[in-house]
C-alpha angles and dihedrals in degrees: 000000000000122000113210131188126192138177096024092311096309090117121042129175142174116219121208142166128224122182090340094310114122118213141156133206122201154146131246121200121211113300146084120281139182117205127193120210130209097182130023114279138198113210121198123188108227099181133359128010138284133190111221136192107200124205113283093015125111095193128073120234128205119227122189135188109311095021122118136194135186126232121197121235121261093027142098135234136189128229132192118196122187096177129020114288133192122214145180118216119196115195108220 
């Protein structure tokens, strides 16, 4: 397991691997964040809600618990969080 901390501790995650599949699970506290990707990712909201601006989009989309979205590799995406949110990130 790898413990990661971003944005002065406002985002924390634990990375893990199962049967060769890399993933991380974490929590974001209220704020606005920009994440860069190396490889494609699938993000799933576990609890709470986040507002996301995906690469190539001009509009923001809201994702709630149970919702997922895909992010292409070698890109960046923006997230706004108004209340703490938990997520699962699968690296594709």
